[in-house]
N, C-alpha and C positions, 0 to 999 in steps of 0.2 A: 504495500502500500504505499508507502511512502515515495520509492521508487516510480511512482504511480501519479504521487505531489506533484514530487524533484518533475515528473515532466508537462506535471498541466504549469508548472510556475514560469518553465523555461518557453512552452510556446506561445507564453500568451506575452511573455520578455520577446520574442521575438516579431509577433500578430503589433505587440506596441509599437518598437526598435524599424519598420515597418511603414506604420503609420506615418510616423514621426518625418520620413523621408516625405510623404507629402509639403508638409511646409518649408517654405523656403529660404533663406536665408534670413535674417531678424533685418531688419529697417526698420528706419526713424525719420521724417520731416516734420521741417514746422513752417508752420508761413505767419511772414511778422504783422502781415494789415491787408485786407483788398478792399475795393472799391468796388461800384458800379457808376458808373455817369449818364445819365439818356436823356437823351434830347428828342422829343413831340412836339410839332406844333408853334416851335420858341422857345414853348414853359420847357428848365433844365431841372430834372433830380439827380439826387445824391443819397449813394447809403455808400459808407465807411463804416471799417470796423478794425479796431485792434486788437482787437481779442485779450482784452484784460480784467474781464469776467470772471476769470478764473471760474468759469464754466460752462459745456456748450448750450450758448438761448437760437430761439429762433429772432433770423430765417434760416440757419442751422439745421439740420436732425442725419442724424450716427443715422447714413446705409446702410454700411460694413466698418467692423469693429475693426482696431480700439482708435478712434478721434475720445483728444481729452482735450482742452484749455483753460492754461497755466500760464503762469511769470510772462505776460504777457503776448504769449505764442499760441495759435491751433498747429495739438499738436498731429498728424497722419501716424502709425506704426503698427508693427506685426504683436498681435498677434493679428490676423486679418479670415477671411470668407476667403474658403481654396473655390476657385475656378480653374476647371478643365480644356484645356483648345486642345487641337488638331489642326493642322495643314501640314500640306508636302508626306505626309510621315512622321513626323516630328513631335509628341506629345509636350506636352506639354503644362506643369501645373503653376497657377500662379495664383501670390497668395495676395494678395489686395486689399483696403481700410479707401474707406468713401463716405465723404459727408458730402448733401443735397440743398441745394435750399426751397425756398424758393419764390426767391429773387427770374423771372424771365423777361426771357429777350428773344425778340423775332418781329414779324412782319406786321406790317403797323403799328409800331410800338416804339417807335423812335429807332433812330442812332443811338448807338451805347456804347462805350469802353467796360473792360470789364478788366480789372490789377486785384496782379497777386504780388507779392513780396514775399520769397523764401530767404529763410533763415543760406546765409550759403554752403549748404551741403551737398557738392557732388557727387549722386546714387556710386556704391560697388559695381563692382559685374553680377551683370542683368538682372539690373531693380531699373528705376523711375518714376518721374514726380510729376503731376502736370497738372493744369488745369481745364476743365473740360465745357461745352452745351450741350448738352441731350435731352431726347426728348424719346418720349417711349412709347410707339403706337401699331400695332400686332397686325397685318403680317407683312416681315419685308421693306416697312422703311423703317425704323427704330434707330434714328443716327448718332451718332455723337463727333462735333471739333471741338479737339483738346490744340495745345499747343506746352509742350512738357520738356525737360529731361533723361532720357536713357543711355542708357550704354550697353549695353546690350551682345551677346556672343553673335557670331554669323548662325549658326542654327534655333536658338530661341527667337532675332529678328526676324525666321525662315516661316517659322511653328506665328508668330501671331502680325505676320504681315507689315514688319515692319522696319524701317530706316537698315539697311547692316550695318551697323556702327564696329565689328570688328572688336567689338570689348570698351573700345573708346571713347569717353560720351558726347555725342551729340544732339540737337538744340532741333526739333521735331511740330511740326504744323500738320494736321490734315485732320480730311473727313476718313469716319466709318461707319458700318454696317454693321451694327448691331446682331443682329441673327444672321447675317448668312455669308459676318466675319468677310467680306470684304472690307478696301481698306486703298489711300488717295497719300499718303505723308510724302511732309518734302524733310528736307532739314540738310544740318551745316554742322558740323565740326567746334566743336569746341577745344579751346583748348586749357588746359588745368589753370595756370597761368593767369590767364585773361580773366582770372576769378577775381574782381577785386573790390567784392563790395557784398552787400546782398542781389541774389536773382529777381529778378522782378519778368513778371511776365501776361501779356497785354493781350488781349480775344476783341477785335473793335470788329461793329454790328453796322454797313453798311442795306441803312432802313429804304431806300432811292434802289437801288442792285440785287437786296436782299443777297448780299454777300457775307462773310468772315476773311478776315484779316484774322494777322498772326505781326507782333513787335515782341521783342526780351529789353533785355539791357541788365548784363553781369558785372556791372561797376552800380550796383545799389540804385537805380534811378538817370547819373546824370549823360548818358546817352543810350539810345535804343538803334537797332537793327529791325528793320523789316523787308528778308530776303524772299519774301515768300511768295505762291501768286493765291490769289482769294482764291477760296473756292465755296460752293451754291453749295445749299443743302436738295436735299427734293420733295420737300412738302414742310411747310409752317406748323403742322399741323397739326401736336399739341405744340404752343410755343416750348423752347427751347429751357432749362433750367440750366443752374449758374452752378458746378460740380467741384471740387479739391477733390485730391488722389494721387498716392502711396502705392507703392508692389516691389515684387521680388519676385521674377521666373526661378523656374526651377524642371530642364526636364526629367519627363518618368514616362513610365510606362502607361499606361490607360489603367486610368481604376478599378476592372473586371477582371483585364489580364496581373491585375492588386493583387483580391480578390480570393481569384482564385487559385491562383498559386498561391498564396498564403491558407487558404484554408486546406485545397491537399498536402502543404508542405506540412501544415498542425497532425492533422488526418492521421497520415500517413508516422508520425511520431507517437503519437500517443498508442496508433494500435499497434508500433511495436516494441514499446515499452506495456501493451495489453499482455501482451504474446510473452511477455520476458518473464510478467509477473504468476500470473499465470501456467505455465513450460511449456507453455504446447512448445 
């Protein structure tokens, strides 16, 4: 009986280790401030959050853990939710933290500029952080327009349909269909030595052309670059919501493969111990 109990403990340890592999490397990124300026029919509205409440409050809503507000920053960190993606035969687990808002951007709502200021920490390998404006309308038209910094391996980049960065940091901007996995991203390389202040991400919406564009600063907002071509969503119904995200990625077997492999391994292991215990 002692051998059987030992076998059960070892089997549980094996399963625990395998499940732990689904989680990617720990991550933590902080937003120092956020602003949204919009103008419709000559009327300008302005929203700013310096995250000094020491607790998450409206218009922000935690969508995927772990989101905390303290010490004047909004922190998006692991552990997050686990999402599996597969592209060209590469299977990837994405551990993601997301905070969404009730702030809306869209057609007939006026020109707008969303600005998020992040503490100057570049992602480690296979990590990213970004600001996005997205909406959900099934089927097949859920969209996201995002701007952020990623540092992905070629394998992960292909699996996520992101710009290939060869393990180096890139500033990306583009459009993604969240339902069917189609994406169109643009990217520019980042020299880590060019980061001399906070990282500022901007998303501009032109209500006349119904297009989004992006800009960024690596020196705390003293200067901006906007090397991207504007993108046009397929639809503006419902309006886009503003969100901020952090993520870490890791190539893994598909969930079913892991489950069946571990179930089979555990069964064989216990059966062997049982046979030994009853001396078959």
